[in-house]
C-alpha positions as CSV (number, residue, x, y, z in Angstrom):
1,X,-31.6,24.5,40.4
2,X,-32.2,28.2,40.9
3,X,-34.2,29.8,43.7
4,X,-37.8,30.5,43.0
5,X,-39.1,34.1,42.6
6,X,-41.6,33.3,45.4
7,X,-38.7,33.0,47.8
8,X,-37.4,36.5,47.5
9,X,-39.6,38.4,50.0
10,X,-37.7,40.1,52.7
11,X,-37.7,38.0,55.9
12,X,-39.5,39.2,58.9
13,X,-37.2,39.8,61.8
14,X,-38.0,39.2,65.4
15,X,-35.3,40.6,67.6
16,X,-35.3,42.1,71.1
17,X,-33.3,45.2,72.1
18,X,-30.7,43.2,73.9
19,X,-29.9,41.0,70.9
20,X,-29.9,44.0,68.6
21,X,-27.5,45.9,70.9
22,X,-25.1,43.0,70.8
23,X,-25.3,42.8,67.0
24,X,-24.7,46.4,66.5
25,X,-21.9,46.4,69.0
26,X,-20.2,43.7,67.1
27,X,-20.6,45.7,63.9
28,X,-19.6,49.0,65.3
29,X,-16.7,50.7,63.6
30,X,-15.3,54.1,62.8
31,X,-18.4,55.4,60.9
32,X,-20.7,54.1,63.7
33,X,-18.5,55.9,66.3
34,X,-18.5,59.2,64.3
35,X,-22.3,59.0,63.9
36,X,-22.9,58.4,67.6
37,X,-20.5,61.2,68.6
38,X,-22.3,63.6,66.2
39,X,-25.7,62.5,67.5
40,X,-24.6,63.0,71.1
41,X,-23.1,66.5,70.4
42,X,-25.7,67.6,67.9
43,X,-26.1,71.2,69.0
44,X,-22.3,71.7,69.0
45,X,-22.0,70.2,65.5
46,X,-24.9,72.3,64.2
47,X,-23.7,75.5,65.9
48,X,-20.2,75.0,64.5
49,X,-21.7,74.4,61.0
50,X,-23.7,77.6,61.3
51,X,-20.6,79.6,62.1
52,X,-18.7,78.0,59.3
53,X,-21.5,78.8,56.9
54,X,-21.5,82.4,57.9
55,X,-17.8,82.5,57.4
56,X,-18.2,80.8,54.0
57,X,-20.8,83.3,52.9
58,X,-18.5,86.2,53.8
59,X,-15.5,84.7,52.0
60,X,-17.6,83.6,49.0
61,X,-19.0,87.1,48.5
62,X,-15.6,88.6,48.6
63,X,-14.4,87.1,45.3
64,X,-15.3,90.2,43.3
65,X,-14.4,89.7,39.6
66,X,-11.7,87.1,40.0
67,X,-13.7,84.3,38.3
68,X,-12.3,83.3,35.0
69,X,-13.9,82.0,31.8
70,X,-10.8,81.0,29.9
71,X,-8.7,77.8,29.8
72,X,-10.4,76.2,26.8
73,X,-7.1,76.1,24.7
74,X,-4.5,73.5,25.4
75,X,-1.4,74.8,27.1
76,X,2.2,74.5,25.8
77,X,1.4,73.4,22.3
78,X,3.0,74.5,19.0
79,X,0.2,77.0,18.5
80,X,0.7,78.4,22.0
81,X,4.4,78.9,21.3
82,X,3.7,80.4,17.9
83,X,1.4,83.0,19.5
84,X,4.3,84.0,21.7
85,X,6.6,84.3,18.7
86,X,4.1,86.4,16.8
87,X,3.7,89.0,19.6
88,X,6.9,91.0,18.7
89,X,5.4,91.5,15.2
90,X,2.1,92.6,16.7
91,X,0.4,89.7,14.9
92,X,-0.8,87.3,17.6
93,X,-4.5,86.5,17.8
94,X,-6.2,89.6,19.3
95,X,-7.8,89.4,22.7
96,X,-10.0,92.4,22.0
97,X,-11.5,93.5,18.7
98,X,-13.2,96.9,18.7
99,X,-15.3,97.6,15.7
100,X,-15.9,101.3,14.9
101,X,-19.0,101.9,12.8
102,X,-19.7,105.6,13.0
103,X,-22.0,105.7,10.0
104,X,-19.7,107.8,7.8
105,X,-16.2,107.5,6.4
106,X,-13.7,106.5,9.0
107,X,-11.1,108.7,7.1
108,X,-12.9,111.9,8.1
109,X,-10.4,114.1,9.9
110,X,-12.3,114.2,13.2
111,X,-12.9,110.4,13.2
112,X,-9.3,109.7,12.2
113,X,-8.1,111.9,15.1
114,X,-10.3,110.0,17.5
115,X,-9.1,106.7,16.1
116,X,-5.5,107.6,16.6
117,X,-6.1,108.9,20.1
118,X,-8.0,105.8,21.2
119,X,-5.3,103.6,19.7
120,X,-2.6,105.5,21.6
121,X,-4.6,105.4,24.8
122,X,-5.1,101.6,24.5
123,X,-1.3,101.1,23.8
124,X,-0.4,103.0,26.9
125,X,-2.9,101.3,29.2
126,X,-1.7,98.8,31.9
127,X,-2.0,95.2,30.9
128,X,-1.9,95.9,27.1
129,X,0.9,94.3,25.1
130,X,0.1,95.7,21.6
131,X,-2.6,97.9,20.2
132,X,-3.0,98.7,16.5
133,X,-5.8,100.0,14.3
134,X,-6.6,101.1,10.8
135,X,-5.7,104.6,11.7
136,X,-2.3,103.7,13.1
137,X,-1.2,101.3,10.4
138,X,-3.3,102.2,7.3
139,X,-3.7,98.4,6.6
140,X,-6.6,97.8,4.2
141,X,-7.8,94.6,5.9
142,X,-8.7,96.7,8.9
143,X,-11.2,98.8,7.0
144,X,-14.5,97.8,5.5
145,X,-15.0,98.0,1.7
146,X,-17.4,100.9,2.0
147,X,-14.9,102.8,4.2
148,X,-17.6,103.3,7.0
149,X,-16.0,100.8,9.4
150,X,-12.6,100.1,10.9
151,X,-11.0,97.8,13.5
152,X,-8.9,98.3,16.6
153,X,-7.0,95.1,17.6
154,X,-5.6,94.7,21.1
155,X,-3.3,92.0,22.5
156,X,-3.4,91.8,26.4
157,X,-0.8,90.5,28.8
158,X,-1.2,87.6,31.1
159,X,-3.4,84.5,31.1
160,X,-7.1,84.3,30.2
161,X,-8.2,85.4,33.7
162,X,-5.8,88.4,33.8
163,X,-6.7,89.4,30.3
164,X,-10.5,89.3,31.1
165,X,-9.9,91.6,34.1
166,X,-7.9,94.0,32.0
167,X,-10.6,94.0,29.3
168,X,-13.3,94.7,31.9
169,X,-11.4,97.8,33.0
170,X,-10.1,98.9,29.6
171,X,-13.2,98.7,27.3
172,X,-15.4,101.3,29.1
173,X,-12.6,103.8,29.1
174,X,-11.9,103.4,25.4
175,X,-15.6,103.7,24.5
176,X,-15.8,106.9,26.6
177,X,-12.6,108.3,25.0
178,X,-14.0,108.0,21.4
179,X,-17.8,108.4,21.5
180,X,-18.0,109.4,17.8
181,X,-16.6,106.0,16.7
182,X,-19.4,104.0,18.4
183,X,-17.0,101.2,19.4
184,X,-18.6,97.7,19.6
185,X,-16.5,95.0,21.3
186,X,-15.7,91.4,20.7
187,X,-12.7,89.1,20.9
188,X,-11.9,86.2,23.3
189,X,-11.3,88.4,26.4
190,X,-14.6,90.2,26.0
191,X,-16.4,86.9,25.3
192,X,-15.0,85.8,28.6
193,X,-16.2,88.9,30.4
194,X,-19.7,88.6,28.9
195,X,-19.9,84.8,29.7
196,X,-18.7,85.4,33.2
197,X,-21.4,88.0,33.9
198,X,-24.1,85.9,32.2
199,X,-23.1,82.8,34.2
200,X,-23.4,84.7,37.5
201,X,-26.9,85.9,36.5
202,X,-27.8,82.4,35.4
203,X,-26.7,81.0,38.8
204,X,-29.4,83.0,40.6
205,X,-32.1,82.0,38.0
206,X,-31.2,78.3,38.1
207,X,-31.3,78.2,41.8
208,X,-34.7,79.9,41.9
209,X,-35.8,77.2,39.5
210,X,-34.0,74.4,41.2
211,X,-34.8,74.8,44.9
212,X,-38.7,74.7,44.7
213,X,-38.6,71.6,42.5
214,X,-36.1,69.8,44.6
215,X,-38.2,70.6,47.7
216,X,-41.3,69.2,46.0
217,X,-39.6,66.0,45.0
218,X,-38.2,65.4,48.5
219,X,-41.6,66.1,50.1
220,X,-43.3,63.6,47.8
221,X,-40.5,61.1,48.4
222,X,-40.3,61.4,52.2
223,X,-43.8,62.5,53.1
224,X,-42.2,64.3,56.1
225,X,-41.0,67.9,56.1
226,X,-38.6,67.1,58.9
227,X,-36.9,64.5,56.8
228,X,-36.7,66.9,53.9
229,X,-34.7,69.4,55.9
230,X,-31.7,67.0,56.2
231,X,-30.7,66.7,52.5
232,X,-31.5,70.4,51.9
233,X,-29.2,71.5,54.8
234,X,-26.4,69.2,53.6
235,X,-26.8,70.4,50.0
236,X,-26.8,74.1,51.0
237,X,-23.8,73.5,53.2
238,X,-21.9,71.8,50.5
239,X,-22.7,74.5,47.9
240,X,-21.8,77.3,50.2
241,X,-18.6,75.6,51.4
242,X,-17.6,74.9,47.8
243,X,-18.1,78.6,47.0
244,X,-15.8,79.6,49.8
245,X,-13.1,77.1,49.0
246,X,-13.2,78.0,45.3
247,X,-12.9,81.7,46.2
248,X,-9.7,81.0,48.0
249,X,-8.5,78.8,45.0
250,X,-9.0,81.8,42.7
251,X,-6.2,83.6,44.5
252,X,-3.9,80.8,43.5
253,X,-5.0,79.7,40.1
254,X,-7.8,80.7,37.6
255,X,-11.1,79.1,38.3
256,X,-13.9,79.2,35.8
257,X,-17.1,81.0,36.7
258,X,-18.9,77.9,35.4
259,X,-17.5,76.1,38.5
260,X,-20.1,78.1,40.5
261,X,-23.0,76.7,38.5
262,X,-21.6,73.2,38.5
263,X,-20.9,73.3,42.3
264,X,-24.5,74.2,43.2
265,X,-26.1,71.7,40.8
266,X,-23.8,68.8,41.7
267,X,-23.7,69.7,45.4
268,X,-27.5,69.5,45.8
269,X,-27.7,66.4,43.7
270,X,-25.1,64.4,45.5
271,X,-26.1,65.6,49.0
272,X,-29.7,64.5,48.4
273,X,-28.4,61.1,47.0
274,X,-26.3,60.4,50.0
275,X,-28.9,61.7,52.6
276,X,-31.7,59.8,50.8
277,X,-30.1,56.4,51.0
278,X,-28.8,57.0,54.6
279,X,-32.1,58.2,55.9
280,X,-34.0,55.3,54.3
281,X,-31.6,52.9,56.0
282,X,-32.1,54.8,59.3
283,X,-35.9,54.3,58.9
284,X,-35.5,50.6,58.4
285,X,-33.4,50.2,61.5
286,X,-35.9,52.2,63.5
287,X,-38.7,50.0,62.3
288,X,-36.7,47.0,63.5
289,X,-36.8,48.3,67.1
290,X,-33.5,50.2,67.4
291,X,-33.4,53.5,69.3
292,X,-32.6,56.7,67.3
293,X,-28.9,56.8,68.2
294,X,-28.4,53.1,67.5
295,X,-30.3,53.3,64.3
296,X,-28.2,56.3,63.0
297,X,-25.0,54.5,64.0
298,X,-26.2,51.3,62.2
299,X,-27.2,53.3,59.1
300,X,-23.7,54.9,59.0
301,X,-21.9,51.6,59.5
302,X,-23.7,50.2,56.4
303,X,-25.0,52.8,54.0
304,X,-22.4,55.3,55.3
305,X,-19.7,53.0,54.1
306,X,-21.3,53.0,50.7
307,X,-21.4,56.8,50.8
308,X,-17.7,56.9,51.5
309,X,-17.0,54.6,48.6
310,X,-19.3,56.6,46.3
311,X,-17.6,59.8,47.2
312,X,-14.1,58.4,46.6
313,X,-15.3,57.0,43.3
314,X,-16.7,60.2,42.1
315,X,-13.7,62.1,43.3
316,X,-11.4,59.8,41.4
317,X,-13.5,60.2,38.2
318,X,-13.2,64.0,38.5
319,X,-9.5,63.9,39.5
320,X,-8.7,61.9,36.4
321,X,-9.7,64.9,34.3
322,X,-6.6,66.7,35.6
323,X,-4.6,64.9,33.0
324,X,-6.1,67.1,30.3
325,X,-4.0,70.3,29.5
326,X,-7.1,72.5,29.6
327,X,-7.5,75.1,32.3
328,X,-11.3,75.1,32.1
329,X,-11.7,71.4,32.6
330,X,-9.1,71.4,35.4
331,X,-11.0,74.2,37.3
332,X,-14.3,72.3,36.9
333,X,-12.6,69.1,38.1
334,X,-11.3,70.9,41.2
335,X,-14.8,72.3,41.9
336,X,-16.3,68.9,41.6
337,X,-13.6,67.4,44.0
338,X,-14.5,70.1,46.6
339,X,-18.2,69.5,46.3
340,X,-17.9,65.7,46.6
341,X,-15.8,66.0,49.7
342,X,-18.1,68.4,51.3
343,X,-21.2,66.3,50.5
344,X,-19.6,63.2,52.0
345,X,-18.4,65.0,55.2
346,X,-21.7,66.7,55.5
347,X,-23.5,63.3,55.3
348,X,-21.2,61.7,57.9
349,X,-21.3,64.5,60.5
350,X,-24.3,66.7,59.8
351,X,-26.9,64.0,59.1
352,X,-26.7,62.3,62.6
353,X,-26.7,65.7,64.3
354,X,-29.8,66.8,62.3
355,X,-31.5,63.4,63.2
356,X,-30.9,64.1,66.9
357,X,-32.1,67.7,66.6
358,X,-35.3,66.9,64.7
359,X,-36.1,63.9,66.8
360,X,-39.5,62.3,66.1
361,X,-40.2,64.7,63.2
362,X,-37.7,62.9,61.0
363,X,-39.1,59.4,61.8
364,X,-42.3,60.2,59.9
365,X,-44.3,59.7,63.1
366,X,-46.8,62.2,61.7
367,X,-47.8,59.5,59.2
368,X,-50.0,57.9,61.8
369,X,-52.2,61.0,61.8
370,X,-52.7,61.2,58.0
371,X,-51.9,57.7,56.8
372,X,-53.4,58.3,53.3
373,X,-51.5,61.4,52.6
374,X,-48.1,60.8,54.1
375,X,-45.5,58.1,53.9
376,X,-42.9,57.5,56.6
377,X,-39.1,57.3,56.0
378,X,-39.4,53.6,56.8
379,X,-41.7,52.9,53.8
380,X,-39.5,54.9,51.4
381,X,-37.1,52.0,50.8
382,X,-39.7,49.4,49.9
383,X,-41.2,49.4,46.4
384,X,-43.6,46.7,45.3
385,X,-43.5,48.1,41.7
386,X,-39.7,47.8,41.5
387,X,-40.0,44.3,43.0
388,X,-42.2,43.3,40.2
389,X,-39.8,44.7,37.7
390,X,-36.9,42.8,39.2
391,X,-38.9,39.5,39.3
392,X,-39.8,40.0,35.6
393,X,-36.2,40.7,34.6
394,X,-34.7,37.8,36.6
395,X,-37.1,35.3,34.9
396,X,-35.8,36.2,31.4
397,X,-32.3,37.6,32.0
398,X,-31.0,37.0,28.5
399,X,-33.8,38.8,26.8
400,X,-33.5,41.9,29.1
401,X,-29.7,41.9,29.0
402,X,-29.7,42.0,25.2
403,X,-32.5,44.6,25.0
404,X,-30.8,46.9,27.5
405,X,-27.4,46.5,25.9
406,X,-28.8,47.2,22.4
407,X,-30.5,50.4,23.7
408,X,-27.3,51.8,25.2
409,X,-25.1,50.8,22.3
410,X,-27.6,52.4,19.9
411,X,-27.6,55.6,21.9
412,X,-23.8,55.6,21.8
413,X,-23.5,55.2,18.1
414,X,-23.9,58.9,17.2
415,X,-20.7,59.5,19.2
416,X,-18.7,58.6,16.1
417,X,-20.0,61.8,14.5
418,X,-18.8,64.1,17.4
419,X,-17.0,67.2,16.1
420,X,-15.1,69.0,18.8
421,X,-14.7,72.8,18.8
422,X,-13.2,75.6,20.9
423,X,-15.4,77.9,22.8
424,X,-16.3,81.1,21.0
425,X,-18.9,83.8,21.1
426,X,-21.6,81.3,20.0
427,X,-21.9,80.1,23.6
428,X,-23.5,83.5,24.4
429,X,-27.1,84.5,23.9
430,X,-27.9,85.6,20.3
431,X,-28.3,89.2,21.4
432,X,-25.2,89.5,23.4
433,X,-23.0,92.4,22.3
434,X,-19.8,90.3,22.0
435,X,-21.6,87.8,19.7
436,X,-23.4,90.3,17.5
437,X,-20.1,92.3,17.0
438,X,-18.2,89.2,16.0
439,X,-20.9,88.3,13.5
440,X,-20.8,91.9,12.1
441,X,-17.0,91.8,11.7
442,X,-17.2,88.5,9.8
443,X,-19.9,89.9,7.6
444,X,-18.3,93.3,6.9
445,X,-14.6,92.4,6.6
446,X,-13.5,89.9,3.9
447,X,-10.5,89.1,6.0
448,X,-11.7,89.0,9.6
449,X,-9.1,88.6,12.3
450,X,-10.4,85.2,13.6
451,X,-9.9,83.6,10.1
452,X,-6.2,84.4,9.8
453,X,-3.3,81.9,10.1
454,X,-0.1,83.8,11.0
455,X,3.1,82.1,9.9
456,X,6.0,83.4,11.9
457,X,9.4,83.1,10.1
458,X,11.8,84.3,12.9
459,X,15.0,83.7,10.8
460,X,13.9,84.8,7.4
461,X,15.0,88.2,6.2
462,X,12.2,89.6,3.9
463,X,14.7,91.6,1.8
464,X,17.6,89.1,1.5
465,X,15.2,86.1,0.8
466,X,12.6,88.0,-1.1
467,X,12.5,85.5,-4.0
468,X,12.0,82.5,-1.7
469,X,9.4,84.4,0.3
470,X,7.5,85.2,-3.0
471,X,7.5,81.6,-4.1
472,X,6.3,80.5,-0.6
473,X,3.5,83.0,-0.6
474,X,2.4,82.0,-4.1
475,X,2.3,78.4,-3.0
476,X,0.2,79.2,0.1
477,X,-2.3,81.3,-1.8
478,X,-2.9,78.4,-4.1
479,X,-3.9,76.1,-1.3
480,X,-7.5,74.9,-1.1
481,X,-9.3,77.1,1.5
482,X,-6.9,80.1,1.3
483,X,-8.5,83.3,0.0
484,X,-5.6,85.6,0.4
485,X,-2.0,85.7,1.6
486,X,-0.3,88.8,2.9
487,X,3.5,89.4,3.2
488,X,5.8,92.3,3.6
489,X,6.2,92.4,-0.2
490,X,2.4,92.3,-1.1
491,X,-0.8,90.4,-1.2
492,X,-1.3,87.1,-3.1
493,X,-4.4,85.2,-4.3
494,X,-4.9,82.2,-6.5
495,X,-1.1,81.6,-6.7
496,X,-0.2,85.0,-8.0
497,X,0.8,88.5,-6.7
498,X,-2.2,90.8,-6.8
499,X,-1.0,93.8,-4.9
500,X,2.6,95.0,-4.5
501,X,3.8,96.5,-1.2
502,X,7.1,98.3,-0.9
503,X,9.4,96.4,1.4
504,X,11.3,98.7,3.8
505,X,14.5,97.8,5.6
506,X,14.0,97.0,9.3
507,X,16.2,96.1,12.3
508,X,13.7,93.4,13.4
509,X,14.8,89.9,12.5
510,X,12.3,87.7,10.8
511,X,9.0,88.3,9.0
512,X,5.4,87.2,8.8
513,X,3.2,85.6,6.3
514,X,-0.6,85.9,7.0
515,X,-3.0,83.4,5.4
516,X,-6.7,84.3,5.4
517,X,-9.0,81.3,5.3
518,X,-12.1,81.3,3.2
519,X,-14.3,79.2,5.4
520,X,-15.4,79.5,9.1
521,X,-12.5,79.3,11.5
522,X,-13.6,76.0,13.0
523,X,-14.8,74.3,9.8
524,X,-13.3,71.1,8.3
525,X,-12.0,73.2,5.3
526,X,-10.0,75.5,7.5
527,X,-8.7,72.5,9.5
528,X,-7.4,71.1,6.2
529,X,-5.8,74.4,5.4
530,X,-4.0,74.4,8.8
531,X,-2.4,71.1,8.0
532,X,-1.5,72.2,4.4
533,X,0.2,75.4,5.7
534,X,2.1,73.5,8.3
535,X,3.3,70.9,5.7
536,X,4.3,73.5,3.1
537,X,8.1,73.9,2.7
538,X,9.0,77.3,4.1
539,X,12.1,79.5,3.6
540,X,13.3,78.9,7.1
541,X,11.9,77.6,10.4
542,X,8.2,78.4,10.6
543,X,5.6,78.5,13.4
544,X,1.8,78.9,12.7
545,X,-0.6,80.7,15.0
546,X,-4.3,81.4,14.9
547,X,-7.6,80.2,16.3
548,X,-7.9,77.4,13.9
549,X,-4.4,76.2,14.8
550,X,-5.3,76.3,18.5
551,X,-8.2,74.1,17.7
552,X,-6.1,71.6,15.9
553,X,-3.4,71.4,18.6
554,X,-6.0,71.3,21.4
555,X,-7.7,68.3,19.7
556,X,-4.3,66.6,19.4
557,X,-3.5,67.3,23.1
558,X,-6.9,66.0,24.2
559,X,-6.6,62.9,22.0
560,X,-3.1,62.2,23.4
561,X,-4.4,62.4,27.0
562,X,-7.6,60.5,26.3
563,X,-6.1,57.1,26.7
564,X,-4.4,58.0,30.0
565,X,-7.7,59.5,31.3
566,X,-9.8,56.4,30.4
567,X,-7.2,54.1,31.9
568,X,-6.9,56.1,35.1
569,X,-10.6,56.4,35.6
570,X,-11.6,52.9,34.7
571,X,-8.7,51.2,36.6
572,X,-9.1,53.4,39.7
573,X,-12.9,52.9,39.9
574,X,-12.4,49.1,39.3
575,X,-9.9,48.9,42.2
576,X,-12.2,50.9,44.5
577,X,-15.2,48.7,43.7
578,X,-13.1,45.6,44.1
579,X,-12.0,46.8,47.6
580,X,-15.7,47.6,48.5
581,X,-17.3,44.5,47.2
582,X,-14.4,42.1,47.2
583,X,-16.0,40.6,44.0
584,X,-14.0,40.6,40.8
585,X,-17.1,40.0,38.7
586,X,-19.2,42.8,40.2
587,X,-16.3,45.3,39.9
588,X,-15.8,44.4,36.3
589,X,-19.5,44.5,35.5
590,X,-19.7,48.0,37.1
591,X,-16.8,49.2,35.0
592,X,-18.3,47.8,31.8
593,X,-21.8,49.2,32.5
594,X,-20.2,52.5,33.4
595,X,-18.5,52.6,30.0
596,X,-21.8,51.9,28.3
597,X,-23.4,54.7,30.3
598,X,-20.6,57.1,29.2
599,X,-21.1,56.1,25.6
600,X,-24.9,56.7,25.9
601,X,-24.4,60.0,27.6
602,X,-22.1,61.3,24.8
603,X,-24.2,59.9,22.1
604,X,-27.2,61.7,23.6
605,X,-25.2,64.9,23.6
606,X,-24.4,64.5,20.0
607,X,-28.0,63.7,19.1
608,X,-29.6,66.5,21.1
609,X,-27.2,69.3,20.3
610,X,-25.0,68.6,17.3
611,X,-27.4,66.7,15.1
612,X,-30.9,67.7,16.1
613,X,-30.2,70.9,18.0
614,X,-33.4,70.5,19.9
615,X,-32.4,73.0,22.6
616,X,-30.6,75.4,20.3
617,X,-27.3,75.5,18.5
618,X,-24.4,73.5,20.1
619,X,-21.8,75.2,22.4
620,X,-18.9,76.5,20.4
621,X,-17.8,76.6,16.8
622,X,-21.3,77.3,15.3
623,X,-23.5,74.7,13.8
624,X,-22.5,71.0,13.8
625,X,-19.8,71.1,16.5
626,X,-19.6,70.8,20.3
627,X,-17.2,72.6,22.6
628,X,-14.4,70.2,23.4
629,X,-14.5,70.3,27.2
630,X,-18.2,69.4,27.6
631,X,-18.0,65.8,26.4
632,X,-15.1,65.2,28.8
633,X,-16.9,66.7,31.8
634,X,-20.2,64.9,31.0
635,X,-18.4,61.6,30.6
636,X,-16.7,61.9,34.0
637,X,-19.8,63.0,35.8
638,X,-22.0,60.3,34.1
639,X,-19.5,57.6,35.0
640,X,-19.2,58.8,38.6
641,X,-23.0,59.0,39.1
642,X,-23.6,55.6,37.5
643,X,-21.0,54.0,39.8
644,X,-22.6,55.8,42.8
645,X,-25.9,54.1,42.1
646,X,-24.2,50.8,41.5
647,X,-22.5,50.9,44.9
648,X,-25.8,51.6,46.8
649,X,-27.6,48.8,44.9
650,X,-24.9,46.2,45.2
651,X,-24.4,46.9,48.9
652,X,-28.0,46.0,49.6
653,X,-27.8,42.9,47.4
654,X,-24.6,41.8,49.2
655,X,-26.1,42.1,52.6
656,X,-29.1,39.9,51.6
657,X,-26.7,37.4,49.9
658,X,-24.7,37.1,53.1
659,X,-27.9,36.5,55.0
660,X,-29.7,34.1,52.6
661,X,-27.1,32.8,50.2
662,X,-29.8,33.0,47.4
663,X,-28.7,34.9,44.3
664,X,-32.2,35.7,42.9
665,X,-33.5,36.6,46.3
666,X,-30.6,39.0,46.8
667,X,-31.1,40.7,43.4
668,X,-34.8,41.2,43.9
669,X,-34.3,42.4,47.5
670,X,-31.7,44.9,46.3
671,X,-34.0,46.3,43.6
672,X,-37.0,46.3,45.8
673,X,-35.3,48.2,48.6
674,X,-33.5,50.8,46.4
675,X,-35.8,51.2,43.3
676,X,-37.9,53.9,44.9
677,X,-34.8,55.6,46.3
678,X,-33.2,55.5,42.8
679,X,-36.3,57.1,41.4
680,X,-36.3,59.9,43.9
681,X,-32.6,60.4,43.7
682,X,-32.6,60.4,39.9
683,X,-35.4,63.0,39.9
684,X,-33.5,65.2,42.3
685,X,-30.2,65.0,40.3
686,X,-32.1,65.5,37.1
687,X,-33.8,68.6,38.5
688,X,-30.5,69.9,39.9
689,X,-28.5,69.4,36.8
690,X,-31.5,70.2,34.6
691,X,-31.6,73.6,36.2
692,X,-28.6,74.5,34.2
693,X,-30.8,74.3,31.1
694,X,-32.4,77.7,32.1
695,X,-28.9,79.2,31.5
696,X,-28.3,81.6,28.6
697,X,-24.8,80.2,28.2
698,X,-25.1,77.2,25.9
699,X,-22.2,75.3,27.5
700,X,-24.3,74.9,30.7
701,X,-27.4,74.0,28.7
702,X,-25.5,71.2,27.0
703,X,-24.1,69.9,30.3
704,X,-27.5,70.1,32.1
705,X,-29.5,68.4,29.4
706,X,-27.0,65.6,28.9
707,X,-26.7,64.9,32.6
708,X,-30.5,64.9,33.1
709,X,-31.0,62.4,30.3
710,X,-28.2,60.1,31.4
711,X,-29.2,60.1,35.1
712,X,-32.8,59.1,34.2
713,X,-31.6,56.5,31.8
714,X,-29.2,55.0,34.3
715,X,-31.8,54.9,37.1
716,X,-34.2,53.0,34.9
717,X,-32.6,51.0,32.1
718,X,-29.2,50.3,33.8
719,X,-30.2,49.8,37.4
720,X,-33.7,48.4,36.7
721,X,-32.9,46.1,33.8
722,X,-29.2,45.6,32.9
723,X,-27.8,45.1,36.4
724,X,-30.4,42.5,37.6
725,X,-30.2,40.7,34.2
726,X,-26.4,40.4,34.2
727,X,-26.2,39.4,37.8
728,X,-28.9,36.8,37.3
729,X,-26.9,35.3,34.4
730,X,-23.7,35.3,36.5
731,X,-25.4,33.5,39.4
732,X,-23.3,32.6,42.4
733,X,-20.2,33.8,40.6
734,X,-21.3,37.3,41.6
735,X,-20.3,36.6,45.2
736,X,-17.0,34.8,44.7
737,X,-14.6,37.1,46.6
738,X,-10.8,37.4,46.4
739,X,-10.6,37.3,50.2
740,X,-12.9,35.6,52.7
741,X,-15.8,37.9,53.6
742,X,-16.0,39.3,57.1
743,X,-18.2,37.1,59.3
744,X,-21.3,39.0,60.2
745,X,-23.9,38.3,62.9
746,X,-27.1,37.6,61.1
747,X,-30.0,39.9,61.9
748,X,-32.5,37.1,61.7
749,X,-32.7,33.3,61.2
750,X,-30.3,32.2,58.5
751,X,-31.8,30.7,55.4
752,X,-30.5,27.8,53.6
753,X,-28.1,28.2,50.7
754,X,-29.1,27.8,47.1
755,X,-28.4,24.4,45.7
756,X,-28.0,25.5,42.1
C-alpha cells in the first residue's frame, strides 16, 4: 500500500533554540566550521577577496595577444607527420594565403617586381619556414586564368598559437611593402587571428547583454536586492579569477580565446546555481528559528555538501575531455575546471561572509513592508505549482516516464546524422576579410590550396623511377573526385598526361605528387578521395597531407578516444553519486538520465544548426556539418549540469525520506522545495550561456544555443517529470543503501514508515 498524495505536505516544526542548537551541534562538520569561521571573519574574507580581485584584474589584463585559437586538429596523427615530411619540399598546407588582385596583369614588370620583393621579405621574416609565390616559382596553379590574380603561400614555424602571433606581426608589414598588389589575406593562421579578435569583442557584447538579464532574473527570484548581491559577487569573482589563472596558463600552454567566453558564461551560471540553492536553504533555517550564523552553518553542512559534490562532478566531466588529442578542447576543459573550482570555493567562503556583511538585508526582511511586491528568501524554495506537478506525475508514473523518455529519445535521434568538420573560415562573420578572401580564392583558382592532397614520397627518385611515378599519377588522376594531379614530370587529368614538365636533376631525395580535389575540402566526396589516395599502391613509402586528410585523421582520433571518454565520465560520475547518496539505484538512474540528456543536447544541436540552420550556418566545414569539438564540449557541459540539478534534488528528497520514510512524500517534497529554484537557476544558466548567441563567431553561437535549450529541457522535462516518475516506480528501492546511513537527529516528530 503506497502513501497517499495527501500525506506529502511538509511537516510543521516546533523547536526551541536550545533543541536546535543541540541538533546543529551534532551535525556540525567541516563545512559547518568553514562557514562559521567565514561568517565570524567576514570583513577579513571580503577584504582579502577584494585584494585578490584587484590582483586578478591586473594579471588578466596583461595577457596581451597570447590567446590562441588553434588546436582543432588532432596531434601526432599520420596527417600531422605528413605535414612535417612535406615542409622540406615547400608543400605543406599553407598557414597564410595572400591573394594579390591588383586589377591588371600580375606579370606587369612593376607588379612582378613587387611580388618578388614581398616574397623575399616574407621568406626572410622571423617565424617563417617557407614562402613561395607565382612570381618566385612561375607555377600556373598560383595564378588566375585571366592573369589578374596571384597567390603568395607562407608556412609558419611553431604551433597554432605561435603561428598566429607571427601572422599578426607579419601581414601588416607585407601589405605595406607591396601596396600595388592589394594583398588580401586568408589561411588558418589568419583565421585564428581574426577569430581571436572577434571573440574578444564578443566577450564585451555578451556580458553587456548577460549581466542586466541575470540581474533581472535574480531580483524576480529573490525579491531582495541584498540577496541578489551574493551570487553576482561570487560569479564576478569566479570569472575574474578564471581570467587571471588562464592568463598564467597561457605562458605554459596554448589556451583558446574562446576559454574567456566560456569562463564568463559558465562562471556566472554555476555561481548563481550554487548560491541560489544555498541561500534558499539558509532562508529555511532562519524561518525555523535559527540565528544567522547557525543558519548559514546548517545550510553549508547540508546544501554545501551538495555544492561540493556538484563541483566535483562537473570537474570530472570536464577533466574527462582531456583524453581527446585536440588542443582546443583541452584548453576549454582546463578553463572549465578553473571556473568550477572557483565557483565552489567562492560559495563555501564568500557566501557566509556576504551573509554576515549584508545582515538583515539578505533575509528579505523588507518583504514585510511590501508584501505584495516582494518575496523573501524563505519563500523562494516552496512552490505550490511544482508540488501539483509532482503529485500529478506520481499518480501516473508509467505514463509520464514513457512520455518523457520518448521525448528525449526523439530529440536524440537526429544525432545519427551528425557530420563532424574542422574549424575553418566559415566560423567567422560573412564579411570578415579572412572569410571573403578564402571564398574568392576558391572561386578564382581552379586548384585552390585548401583542396590539395600532397603525397610525399621521401624515397622515390623522380628521374630513376619516372615510369612508376607516371603510372601512379595516371591512376590517381582517374580516381573519383580528383580533378588534376601534378608531379615533377607534368600534370595529369582523367588518367592521362595533359601537360609535360621537364624534370631536372636535384640533390633532394624524394618527390611529391599533388592531387587536387574537385569538391569542397570537407565534403563526403573529398573524404572518399582521401581514402582512395591512401589505398593506392605507390612507388615507395607514401605519406598524405592536406586539410581533408587532417579531418579524416582527427575524426579517427576522436572516435578512438570516444569510448574512453564516455567510460571515464559515466563511471566517475556514477562513483561520485554513489558516494554522495549511498544508493546504487539513484546513482544508476542519474547516469542513465544524464546519458539521455546528452543525446537530447546533441540531437538539438544537429537539428538547430546542421539540418534547419535556424540561427545561421553551422560552425565549420560549410553547410551540413558541425565543428568537431562543439558536440564534445556540449555533451560534457550538459551532463555535468544535469547531474548538478540531480544532486540538489535528490539531497532534499533523501532528507525527507530519512525523516518520514515515505517515498511519495519525499519525492513531492523534493520537487516542491526545489522546483522554483530549478526554474530560476535554469533561467540564469540559460541567459548566461545564451549570451554566447550574440557572438559573431558561429562556434560560440552553436554552444550557447545548445546549452540554453538543454538546460531548459532538463529543468522541466527531466527534473519535473522523468525523475519523480522513475523514483515513484522504484519505490523504497530508491533508498536501499550499500552502507547503513548515518543516524541523524530528526528536526521534528518522526513520522511512521510506509507499509507498502
